[in-house]
ROMAR-529150 format. One line per 2 residues: number of its first residue (from 1); for each residue y, z, x of C-alpha. Coordinates in pm, 1 decimal. Each point is the difference from the previous one (the first is absolute). Last residue first. Example, Ala and Ser with C-alpha at 12.3 -4.5 7.8 and 13.67 -1.06 7.14 Angstrom:
// ROMAR-529150
2) -106.0 714.0 1367.0  -344.0 66.0 -137.0 $
//
This chain:
// ROMAR-529150
193) 8592.6 12555.7 10891.1  -72.9 -143.2 -368.5 $
191) 61.2 -358.0 -138.0  -125.1 -49.2 -345.1 $
189) 309.8 -199.6 -114.6  -54.1 -221.8 300.6 $
187) 322.7 -131.4 106.1  155.7 -352.0 26.8 $
185) 317.0 88.0 -196.4  -152.2 -165.8 -313.8 $
183) -291.0 230.5 12.9  241.2 303.0 -2.9 $
181) 186.8 -149.9 -287.4  -322.2 -21.5 -208.9 $
179) -106.6 342.8 99.3  353.2 133.2 -113.5 $
177) -38.0 -180.7 -328.0  -323.8 157.1 -104.9 $
175) -301.2 -236.5 25.6  -96.1 -226.1 -305.0 $
173) 141.2 -311.9 187.9  -273.1 74.6 250.4 $
171) 113.5 40.1 390.4  -50.6 -276.0 249.9 $
169) 153.3 95.8 328.5  280.9 -263.6 79.0 $
167) 35.1 -127.0 362.4  304.0 121.5 178.2 $
165) 360.9 147.9 -67.7  161.9 -251.6 -235.1 $
163) -325.2 -57.8 -188.7  -294.4 -240.4 97.7 $
161) -285.4 -121.2 -210.9  185.1 -278.5 -205.1 $
159) 373.8 111.1 52.9  128.1 329.7 -77.4 $
157) 371.0 53.8 -9.8  37.3 25.5 -370.9 $
155) -277.9 241.5 -27.5  116.5 231.6 283.3 $
153) 364.1 2.2 -139.2  -110.1 91.5 -357.3 $
151) -249.9 257.1 138.5  314.1 164.9 187.2 $
149) 214.9 -14.9 -285.3  -285.2 154.6 -226.3 $
147) -70.6 253.3 248.4  360.6 100.5 37.1 $
145) 46.0 45.0 -368.4  -345.9 208.2 -24.4 $
143) 109.8 236.4 288.2  -307.8 15.1 218.5 $
141) -287.3 258.1 -62.2  -146.6 115.2 321.9 $
139) -231.5 276.8 91.3  7.9 103.8 363.9 $
137) -273.6 -64.6 258.3  191.9 -103.0 280.3 $
135) -46.0 -362.2 73.0  -69.2 -42.8 -364.0 $
133) 348.7 153.8 -100.3  184.1 -184.6 289.8 $
131) -133.9 -344.7 -117.3  65.0 43.9 -345.6 $
129) 376.9 108.1 82.7  -9.3 -301.9 220.5 $
127) -102.0 -225.9 -291.5  248.2 152.3 -256.8 $
125) 294.5 54.9 249.4  -47.2 -386.1 136.7 $
123) -47.7 -138.3 -332.8  335.0 170.0 -126.7 $
121) 178.0 -121.0 287.0  -151.8 -353.0 -38.3 $
119) 115.3 12.1 -363.6  359.6 107.6 125.9 $
117) -1.3 -290.8 235.4  -96.8 -231.1 -279.6 $
115) 305.1 108.4 -216.4  216.9 -31.6 301.1 $
113) -87.7 -373.0 63.5  -181.8 -73.9 321.6 $
111) 80.1 -51.3 375.6  -271.4 98.9 227.1 $
109) 15.9 202.5 337.3  -155.9 283.8 -144.0 $
107) 250.9 26.2 -261.3  289.5 -219.1 -104.7 $
105) 246.7 -23.3 -281.4  100.8 -271.3 -269.8 $
103) 187.5 31.3 -306.1  -77.3 279.7 -267.6 $
101) -202.9 317.3 -6.6  212.9 194.8 243.3 $
99) 311.8 -58.0 -217.4  -163.6 230.0 -266.3 $
97) 25.2 298.8 218.8  -317.8 219.8 -54.4 $
95) -175.9 -193.9 288.7  212.1 203.4 263.8 $
93) -96.0 326.3 -160.1  -375.6 -76.1 60.0 $
91) 32.6 -80.7 364.0  236.9 289.3 47.1 $
89) -275.6 224.1 -137.0  -265.7 -159.8 210.5 $
87) 216.2 49.6 308.6  86.4 353.7 -80.4 $
85) -386.7 87.4 -59.2  -90.6 -182.7 350.6 $
83) 277.8 194.6 201.6  -113.3 370.4 -39.1 $
81) -367.3 -76.7 79.2  75.9 -271.0 220.7 $
79) 211.7 218.9 253.6  -219.8 -98.7 314.1 $
77) 6.6 -364.9 -73.2  -300.3 -168.0 -176.0 $
75) -130.7 -309.7 167.1  -2.4 -371.6 -133.1 $
73) -246.1 -236.7 179.3  223.3 -297.9 67.5 $
71) 58.7 -356.9 -126.2  -215.3 42.7 -317.4 $
69) 283.1 145.7 -199.0  252.1 -294.2 85.2 $
67) 340.2 162.1 103.7  279.6 -207.8 -165.0 $
65) 97.3 256.7 -259.5  32.3 294.1 257.0 $
63) 161.3 -207.6 263.7  263.7 -175.6 -222.7 $
61) 74.8 -4.2 -372.4  212.0 273.9 -173.5 $
59) -34.2 -195.4 -324.3  -2.1 358.9 -171.1 $
57) -344.0 -74.9 -170.7  -140.7 -147.4 311.2 $
55) 145.1 311.1 208.9  -200.8 226.3 -226.4 $
53) -308.4 -247.7 40.7  -2.4 14.1 383.9 $
51) 67.4 382.4 5.8  -300.7 58.0 -218.3 $
49) -205.6 -256.7 167.1  50.4 192.6 334.6 $
47) -92.2 348.7 -145.9  -297.7 -152.1 -175.9 $
45) -110.4 -168.3 307.4  14.5 325.3 203.8 $
43) -195.3 179.7 -267.7  -272.1 -292.0 23.6 $
41) 17.8 29.8 392.7  -51.8 374.8 -31.4 $
39) -284.5 -46.0 -234.2  -177.3 -234.8 238.8 $
37) 81.4 -369.7 -53.2  -161.2 -301.0 141.0 $
35) -253.3 -46.6 -279.3  233.7 94.5 -308.2 $
33) -234.2 203.7 -217.2  59.1 309.5 232.6 $
31) -120.2 153.8 301.9  67.1 356.8 85.9 $
29) 213.3 69.7 308.5  270.7 167.7 -222.7 $
27) -251.2 222.0 -165.6  5.2 300.3 228.3 $
25) 374.3 18.5 -31.8  -57.6 50.6 -381.1 $
23) 113.3 -223.6 -262.6  127.3 191.0 -303.9 $
21) 377.9 -115.4 19.0  -135.5 -358.3 52.0 $
19) -154.3 22.0 -339.5  310.2 167.1 -157.3 $
17) 225.6 -268.7 162.4  -201.2 -284.1 -139.1 $
15) 15.7 170.1 -368.2  363.7 40.6 68.5 $
13) 39.3 -382.3 68.1  -199.1 -98.3 -316.5 $
11) 215.6 200.0 -219.8  324.3 -116.2 192.1 $
9) -78.0 -371.2 -27.5  199.9 -26.0 -326.0 $
7) -53.5 -354.0 -144.3  253.7 -280.4 -85.8 $
5) -93.7 -254.0 -240.6  111.6 -341.3 125.0 $
3) -364.4 -145.5 14.4  -248.0 276.3 24.6 $
1) -211.7 -180.0 244.9 $
//
């Protein structure tokens, strides 16, 4: 991870918000690199994790931080186009507070140090940004600082042939950092709809 060095999640949150803004209604049912998720579920997941990690940063522990992401299939609310960018912005703003990075917090029903929670939030934004871009045919260049944090988290969490989110997909060390992070997340960097 980044040690105790804070990072600004704002640039990556804005990238994800921009990707979401360009999703058409017709694309909401499209498949994604997440096997159980259509684009609408992926966007619902991003909305939910944005609230959960915002609350984790503020230590506002409860229903949003206790909810396991695999417990239910996430759905989009009717106002998602207005609500999602606000939730992403609130997530990024919450992690600008230095106190969010120290002590313990909770996200996804798991207790973890604040700096690890921030790395997981970076990972979620980077990898799900890639998922969304791939599923909807958009260009994607993640924020380099968030990508480094995501890759550091994924690499540290990987054990043998398994990462924190499933079996590793082998990617050469010479591949770009985003492809290596995607492989550590259990996704095939060559995935296409």
